[in-house]
N, C-alpha and C positions, 0 to 999 in steps of 0.2 A: 678129060683134062690131061695134058702132057705132064710127065714127071718133072720136066724142067721147071714147071711153074711152082713146084713145092720148094719153098725157100726156108732153109733151116738155120737157126743160129747155133745149133749144137749138132754134132754127129757122134756116132758110137765108135770108140776105139776098140778094135777087136781083141787086142792082147790082154786087156783087163776088164772089158765090158763097161767102161766108164764113159759118161757123156762129156765131151770136150767142146769148148766154145771155138768158133771160127777164128777168134783173135789169137788163139794159142797155137795155131798150126800154120805151116807154110802155105803159100799160094798154090792153087791148081791141084793136080792129081797127087802131088807129094804130101798132101795133108794126112793121108793114111787113115782116113775115117770112112765109115760106111753108114748107110741109112739104118736107123734103129728098127725100122719096120721090115724092109725087104732085104737088107744086108748087102745091097749093091753099092759099089764105090761112089764116093762123093767128090765133088770138086769144090775147092775153097775159092770163092770169088771175092777179090779184094780190090775193086776198082776205085776210081776217084769220084764217081758220081753216085752210084747206088750204095745203099747200106751193105756192109760186108755180110756174106751169107754162104751157106753150103747148098749145093744143088746136085741132083743126080748126074753122074757122068754120061749115062745112056738116057735116051728118050724113053723113060719108063713111067707108066702110070703107078703112082703110089699115094693114093689119097689119104691114107691113115698115118703118113709119116710124122706129121707135126704132132698129132695126138699121142702117138707112141713115144716121141721124144719128150713131151711134157710129162707123160706118165712115168718114164724112167727118171727124169729129173726130180719128180716128186718123191719117188722112193729113195733116191740118193739124199734128198733133203731130210727125210725122216732119219736116215742112218747117221747124219751129221748133226742133227738138231741139238741133242743134249736135253731138251725139254720140249713139251708140247702143251698146247691149250686143249683141255678136254671139253667137249660140248656140255651144254646144260642138260641135265637129266630130266626128261619130261615123261611122266606117266600119261598115256593117252588111251582112252576107251570111248568109242562112239564119238560124240561131239564134245567130249569133255577132256580137259588136260589139267595136269597139276605139276608144278615145278618142284622137284625133289632135291636138286643140287644145282647151284649156279656154275657157270663156266669157271675153270680154274687151271692153273699151270701145274704140271707134275714133272719132276726130274726123271729122266730115262736112265735106268740102271743097265739095260742091255737092249740091243735092237737086232732083230734077225730079219733080213730081207727075203722075200719069197718063202715065208715060213709055212711048213706043212701043218694044217689043222684039220684033222679028219681026212676026208678024201679031197680036200681043197687046199690051195695055197693062198695065204693072205699076202697082200702087197708087202706088209711088214707086220711083225709081232714085236711089241715092246714090253719090257718089264718095268713096272712103275709101282711103287708102294706095295711091293709083294704080290702084285697081280700081273697076269699076262693079258694084254689087250691087243686085239687085232686092229690094224689101221689099213683102210682101203683108200686109194687115190682115185677120185672120180674125175674123168676128163670127158668121156662120151657116154659110157654105159654105167648104170648103177649095178650094184651087186644083185645077182639073181636071187629070187626067193629061196631057191634050193641051197645056195651058199649061206644065206642068212639063217635058214633053219638049221644048217649044220653047226654054225657058231653057237646057236642057242642050245642045241643038243649036247654040245661039248662043254657048255657052261662058260663060254668065252665071251666077254664083252667086246664089242666091235663098233667102230665109228668110221664114217666116210668124211674125207676132206675134198671139197669141191674146187677143182682147179679149172673148171670149164670157162670161167669168166676172165682168166688171165689174158692179157693182150697178146695178139698174134705176132706183132711186129717188134723185133728187138727185145724180146724177153730175155732177162739175165738170170744167172744162178741166184743172185740176191733176191730178185723178184719172187722166184719160186720158193726160196727159203722162208721169206717173210710170210708168204701165203700159207705155207705148210705149218709153220710154227704157231701162227695166231691169226693171220689176216683173212684167210678164206673161210667161207661158210663150211660148217661141219655139223653133223648130227649122228646120234647113236642109231645104229641099225640093229644092234642086239645089246640089251642091258638088263641084267637080272633084277636089279632094284626096281627099275621102271615097270618091268613086266609083272613082278610080284605085287606091286601096288595097284596096277591096273586090274589084275585078277581079283585082288581083295575087294576093290570097289564094285566090280561087276557082281561078285557074290552078294554084297550088301544090297545092291540095287535089285537083284532078283528077289531077295528076302523081303525088301520093301514092297515090291510089286505083288508078291504073294499075299502079304498082310493087307495091302490096299484092296485087293479083290475079295479077300475074306470079309473085311469090314463092309464093303459095298453089298455083298450078298446078304449079310446079316441085316443091314438097313432095309434092303428091298423086301426081304422076307417079313420083317417086322411091319413095314408099311402095308404089305398085302394082307397081313392078319388083321390090322386095324380096319382096313376097308371092308373086309369080309364081315367082321364083327358088327360094324356100323350098319351095313346093309341088312344083316340078320335082325338086328334090333328094330330097324324101321319096318320090316315086314311083319314082325310079331306085334307091332303097335297098330296094326290095321291098315298100313299103307299097302296099296295094291301094286304088286310087282308087274313090271312090263319088261321082260328080258331079265338077264341075270342080276342086274343091279336095282331093278324097280324104277318105274318112270317118275315116281314122286319122292324117291329117296333124296334126303337133303345131302348136299356136299358135306363131307366130313373132313375136318382139318386133322391131318395125321402128323403135323410137325414137319420140319425140314427133312427130306430124304438125304442121305449122305452124299455129298458132292465128292466125286473121286479126286478132284484136285484140291479140295479143302484140306489144309494142314500139310499138304505135300511139300510146299515150299519151306515151311517151318521145319519139317522133318529133314528135308534134303539139306537145309542150311547147316544143320549140325552134322549130318551124315557126310556131306561133301565139303567139309571145311577145307579151304585151300584150293579147291577145284574151280576151274573157269570154263566158260562155254565157248570162248574164242581163242584158238591156239595162236600164240605170237608168231610173228615172222621170224623164220629161222635164219637170222643174220650171221655176220662173221663171228660173233662171240658165242654162238650157240654150240 
């Protein structure tokens, strides 16, 4: 694909690193903007027919230009937001989930763009309600497992804001700001409260499974003892054995053997109060 086909509504201003819309710059090469991806000069095209846009001055392949532009606009939007909608806090383990806190707005006391956290840089780190929270802008690629593990090791809560669904044609700074503040899908990728609750319930479920197996073993052993005793009594009463149980031994009712699922739901209903088996769709307010 030719670089000329990449049409950008914003370009990067080299002197301050800020994204500038095509409407704020002169026509042609005098726009003074460069591609946020490859840093090559851009042309401002402001004709009477096509929507105004920026394009590479040279015929250069730059397929990631639009995504990089959107990513930078997202970070600028966080820096200027003043407040953000935090995602719903969901504890998830296996096929179970539990809502611990609903989505809510927080005021931002401080914002640092490209903040260093351990060996990584977060797209932004915000200070809100006495906590430092990492914010990642998702356009194409999600955070790597290594980066998420680093946040968890550092005790930093972090969430992603998904801008991948923003329109490609004519996106404005206001569009990005609305999406970042509250409109876009978002979810925690590291959250100490959710992880602690998930670990707690995993421990309880392990204890429940150990107890279930112990009770099952006891019931099976008791049933085996009853069968053995009944066969012994039948043999001593003159019944002729044929094989280990005796061919004429009467069937002996031993009572119900413990059903491993019996009582499990009742136990689980108390143990897993508030937990659900189907995770909700992680929509814009998550």
